[in-house]
C-alpha positions in Angstrom: 85.5 64.8 106.7 82.1 63.0 106.8 82.9 59.3 105.8 79.6 58.9 103.9 80.3 62.0 101.8 83.9 61.0 101.3 82.9 57.5 100.0 80.3 59.1 97.6 83.0 61.2 95.9 85.1 59.6 93.2 86.7 60.5 89.9 84.9 59.5 86.8 86.5 57.8 83.8 87.7 60.3 81.1 85.4 61.1 78.2 85.8 62.9 74.9 85.1 66.2 76.5 87.8 65.9 79.2 90.8 68.1 79.2 93.1 69.7 81.8 90.4 72.2 82.5 87.6 69.7 83.0 87.2 68.0 86.4 84.6 65.3 87.1 83.3 64.6 90.5 80.6 62.2 91.6 78.9 63.0 94.9 75.7 61.6 96.5 74.4 60.3 93.2 75.2 63.5 91.2 77.8 63.9 88.6 79.3 67.4 88.7 81.5 68.5 85.8 83.6 71.5 86.7 84.8 73.4 83.7 87.7 75.8 84.6 87.9 78.8 82.3 89.8 82.0 81.8 87.5 84.9 81.5 89.3 86.3 78.5 90.1 83.2 76.5 88.7 82.2 73.2 89.7 78.6 74.0 87.5 78.7 77.1 84.5 79.8 75.0 84.9 76.8 72.7 85.5 74.4 75.6 82.4 75.5 77.4 80.3 75.1 74.3 81.7 71.7 73.5 81.2 70.3 77.0 77.6 71.4 77.2 76.7 70.2 73.8 78.2 66.8 74.3 77.3 66.2 78.0 73.7 67.5 77.8 73.5 68.1 81.6 70.3 68.5 83.6 71.4 72.0 84.6 74.2 74.5 83.8 75.7 76.4 86.7 77.7 79.5 86.1 80.0 81.7 88.2 77.8 84.8 88.0 75.4 86.6 90.2 72.3 88.5 88.9 74.1 91.8 88.7 77.1 90.6 86.9 75.0 88.5 84.5 72.9 91.5 83.5 76.1 93.6 83.2 77.8 91.4 80.7 74.8 89.9 78.9 72.9 93.2 78.5 75.6 95.5 77.1 73.3 98.5 77.0 72.2 98.0 80.6 75.2 99.8 82.0 74.6 102.6 79.4 71.2 103.1 80.9 72.3 103.3 84.5 70.7 106.0 86.7 73.6 107.6 88.3 71.4 109.7 90.6 69.7 106.6 91.9 73.1 105.0 92.5 74.2 108.0 94.5 71.0 108.1 96.5 71.4 104.4 97.5 75.1 105.1 98.4 76.4 102.6 95.9 78.8 104.9 94.1 81.9 103.3 95.6 80.6 99.9 94.5 80.2 101.2 91.0 83.8 102.6 91.1 85.1 99.2 92.2 83.2 97.4 89.4 84.6 99.9 86.9 88.2 99.2 88.1 87.7 95.4 87.7 86.0 95.9 84.4 88.9 98.0 83.2 91.5 95.4 84.3 89.6 92.7 82.4 89.0 94.8 79.3 92.7 95.8 79.0 93.7 92.1 78.9 90.6 91.1 76.8 91.6 93.6 74.0 95.0 91.9 73.8 93.3 88.5 73.4 90.5 89.5 71.1 87.7 88.3 73.3 85.3 90.2 75.6 85.7 89.4 79.4 83.1 86.9 80.6 82.4 85.6 77.0 82.6 82.0 78.1 80.0 82.5 80.9 77.6 84.1 78.4 78.3 81.3 76.0 77.4 78.8 78.7 74.0 80.5 79.3 73.4 80.9 75.5 74.2 77.3 74.7 72.1 76.0 77.6 69.1 78.0 76.5 69.4 76.8 73.0 69.3 73.2 74.2 66.5 73.9 76.7 68.7 73.3 79.7 68.0 75.4 82.9 70.7 77.8 84.0 71.6 78.5 87.6 73.5 81.6 88.7 75.7 80.4 91.6 78.0 83.3 92.6 77.5 85.5 95.6 76.2 89.0 95.0 79.1 91.2 93.9 78.1 94.0 96.3 78.2 91.6 99.2 81.6 90.4 98.2 83.0 93.9 97.9 81.5 95.2 101.2 82.7 92.1 103.1 86.2 92.6 101.7 86.2 96.2 102.7 84.7 95.9 106.2 86.8 92.8 107.1 90.1 94.5 106.0 91.9 96.1 109.0 91.9 99.9 109.1 95.7 100.2 108.6 95.5 98.0 105.5 92.6 99.8 103.9 95.0 102.5 102.6 97.2 99.8 101.1 94.2 98.2 99.4 93.1 101.6 97.9 96.6 102.5 96.7 96.9 99.0 95.1 93.6 99.5 93.2 94.5 103.0 92.1 98.0 102.1 90.9 96.6 99.1 89.0 94.6 101.6 86.9 97.6 103.4 85.6 99.9 100.4 85.2 100.8 100.4 81.5 103.3 97.6 81.7 103.2 95.6 78.5 101.8 92.1 78.9 104.3 89.6 77.6 103.4 86.7 75.3 104.4 84.3 78.1 102.0 86.1 80.5 99.2 85.9 77.9 99.7 82.2 77.6 99.5 81.8 81.4 96.3 83.8 81.5 94.7 81.6 78.8 95.0 78.7 81.3 93.7 80.6 84.3 91.0 82.8 85.6 92.2 86.4 85.2 90.1 87.9 88.0 91.3 85.2 90.3 94.9 86.1 89.3 94.2 89.7 90.4 92.5 88.6 93.6 95.3 86.2 94.3 97.9 88.9 94.0 95.9 91.1 96.5 95.3 88.0 98.7 99.0 87.3 99.0 99.6 90.8 100.4 96.4 90.8 102.5 95.2 87.4 103.7 91.8 88.9 104.8 91.0 89.7 101.2 91.9 86.2 100.0 89.5 84.7 102.5 86.6 86.9 101.3 87.4 87.1 97.5 88.4 83.5 96.9 87.9 81.1 99.8 84.4 82.2 100.8 83.3 82.3 97.1 84.7 78.7 96.7 82.4 77.7 99.5 79.4 79.7 98.2 79.8 78.3 94.7 80.1 74.7 95.8 77.0 74.8 98.0 75.0 76.5 95.2 76.2 73.8 92.8 75.2 71.0 95.2 71.7 72.6 95.5 71.1 72.4 91.7 68.5 69.9 90.7 69.4 67.1 88.4 71.8 64.1 88.2 74.3 65.6 85.8 75.5 69.2 86.4 78.0 71.3 84.4 79.5 74.1 86.4 81.4 76.8 84.5 83.8 78.6 86.9 87.1 80.5 86.8 90.0 78.1 86.6 91.3 79.7 89.9 88.3 78.4 91.7 88.3 74.8 90.5 90.6 73.3 93.2 88.9 75.2 96.0 85.4 74.2 94.8 86.3 70.6 94.4 87.6 70.5 98.0 84.5 72.3 99.2 82.3 69.7 97.4 83.8 67.1 99.6 82.6 68.8 102.8 79.4 70.0 104.2 79.7 73.8 104.5 76.1 74.7 104.5 76.4 75.9 108.1 78.5 78.9 107.1 76.3 80.0 104.2 74.3 82.5 106.2 77.4 84.1 107.6 79.2 84.5 104.3 76.1 85.8 102.6 75.7 88.7 105.0 77.3 92.1 105.0 79.2 92.6 108.3 77.7 95.4 110.3 79.8 98.5 111.1 81.8 98.2 114.3 80.1 99.9 117.3 83.4 101.8 117.7 82.9 103.4 114.2 79.3 104.4 115.1 80.5 105.9 118.4 83.3 107.7 116.6 81.0 108.9 113.9 78.7 110.7 116.4 81.5 111.6 118.9 83.0 114.3 116.7 79.8 116.3 116.1 78.8 116.0 119.7 82.2 117.2 120.8 82.2 120.1 118.3 78.7 121.3 119.3 79.5 120.8 123.0 82.7 122.8 122.6 80.8 125.7 121.0 78.2 125.8 123.7 80.9 125.6 126.4 82.9 128.4 124.8 79.7 130.6 124.8 79.3 129.9 128.5 82.9 130.4 129.4 84.2 133.0 126.9 81.0 134.7 125.8 78.9 135.0 122.7 81.5 136.8 120.7 84.0 133.9 121.0 81.3 131.3 120.3 80.2 133.3 117.2 83.8 133.4 116.0 84.1 129.7 116.4 80.9 129.0 114.5 82.1 131.4 111.7 85.5 129.6 111.5 83.8 126.2 111.4 81.6 127.3 108.5 84.4 128.8 106.6 86.9 126.1 107.2 84.5 123.3 106.1 82.9 125.3 103.3 86.1 126.6 101.7 88.0 123.3 102.0 85.1 121.3 100.5 84.6 123.9 97.8 88.3 123.8 96.9 87.9 120.1 96.4 85.1 120.7 94.0 87.2 123.4 92.2 90.1 120.9 91.7 87.6 118.4 90.4 86.5 121.1 87.9 82.9 120.8 89.0 80.0 122.9 87.8 79.6 126.3 89.8 76.4 124.9 91.3 78.3 121.9 92.6 81.0 124.2 94.1 78.3 126.3 95.8 76.6 123.1 97.1 80.0 122.0 98.5 80.4 125.3 100.4 76.8 125.1 101.8 76.7 121.4 102.6 80.1 120.7 104.3 79.5 122.7 107.6 76.3 120.7 108.1 77.2 117.2 106.8 80.4 117.4 108.9 78.2 117.3 112.0 76.3 114.1 111.0 77.7 110.7 110.0 74.5 109.9 108.1 75.6 111.6 104.9 78.9 113.0 103.7 79.5 116.2 101.7 80.7 114.0 98.8 77.3 112.5 98.2 75.7 115.9 98.1 78.3 117.3 95.6 78.2 114.1 93.5 74.4 114.3 93.2 74.4 117.9 92.3 77.1 117.3 89.7 75.1 114.4 88.2 72.0 116.6 87.9 73.7 119.6 86.3 76.3 117.7 84.2 74.8 114.2 83.6 77.1 111.8 81.6 76.0 110.8 78.1 75.9 107.3 76.7 79.3 107.5 75.0 81.0 108.6 78.2 79.4 105.7 80.1 80.6 103.3 77.4 84.2 104.8 77.5 84.4 104.9 81.3 86.3 101.7 81.8 88.9 103.0 79.3 89.0 106.6 80.4 89.5 105.5 84.1 93.0 104.4 83.2 94.3 107.9 82.4 94.4 111.1 84.6 93.0 113.1 81.7 90.1 110.8 81.4 89.0 111.5 85.0 88.5 115.1 84.2 87.0 114.8 80.6 84.6 111.9 81.2 81.4 113.2 82.9 80.8 109.9 84.7 84.3 110.0 86.1 83.9 113.7 86.9 80.9 112.6 89.2 83.4 110.3 91.0 85.8 113.2 91.4 82.9 115.4 92.7 82.4 112.7 95.3 86.0 112.1 96.3 87.7 115.5 96.3 85.1 117.5 98.1 84.8 114.7 100.6 88.6 114.9 101.3 88.2 118.7 101.6 85.4 118.3 104.1 87.5 116.1 106.2 90.4 118.6 106.2 87.9 121.4 107.1 86.5 119.4 110.0 90.0 118.9 111.5 90.9 122.6 111.0 87.6 123.8 112.4 87.7 121.4 115.3 91.3 122.4 116.2 90.3 126.1 116.2 87.3 125.6 118.4 89.1 123.4 121.0 92.2 125.6 121.1 90.0 128.7 121.8 88.8 127.0 125.0 92.4 127.1 126.4 93.6 130.4 125.0 
């Protein structure tokens, strides 16, 4: 550790606002007050308010990025989301992941009688009332989610998906002892820690990298006295990061890792091989065999994708779009059949405000997936996509096997 930085860090004498969840650090002429909170605790809301009012800092930093801040401060913002725009920008999976995390928090929040993230909003509200600037210090949630996904090894991606899906339908009663523990911790960090124990790659992205990101953003804040409101699970990591200069890694952890060249090659290899095999069959076996192969390809992809849309109970137009799109989208990695079917379903059966409001609750039941129109759009994305994958393998097998028959 840099000695000059190390010497500049020291613990402050306790004050009336100190508690087990308040950590004071002095570094390079700045006093940083870390307030560790649980995102579903009424006690945390009161603690944040008391610390800001009594300390009157120069700036208040909060563990939020711009998207999360708008999501929890503007309750009607989510209700006004443009699902078609989200599909066009290929952010449907990000929305699904956000809903899963929101559902997890809301389930516990209902038991504690406080909305998730209330203490973070209280920090911004109290600061604004006192004329104190607010700084959003967390990394963009989409960057975090995409880094977590792309840095997870292929063979562990299935384990990650199954863990998230199973968490939706976990109706285990939360004991009073567990509730008391959650009141003293950061509930999201609890969830991330559980995933991180099973998959170290996730812990690095979801916790360790964010500790670094948050600490560097807090150090960038202007002023001599800074109050930083963060999840209790981050306090120890942030305090350690404050003692070090980690600015050299900020560019790396702020970027979304590019897709591996191997994935790009594989994405184009399948359509090139399919088209090449059809052309080769026409040359070797004649136009009739090639025509049969093309017909089988269209039917295998179209029927399998359409069946996925039928299982999702999509609109007839969506089912027709699935049949028409799959044979084409299977030959290009640029867009999948699921995005086409999800977009058509969103156009012909757009979700209403109440269904968007209820999505985080309905997502925890199988019935909810088929009755809520927003979740039905997710099904229109997932199931036809799976069908298209199955159809691609069936069609490809038939075409290549015909070359050797």
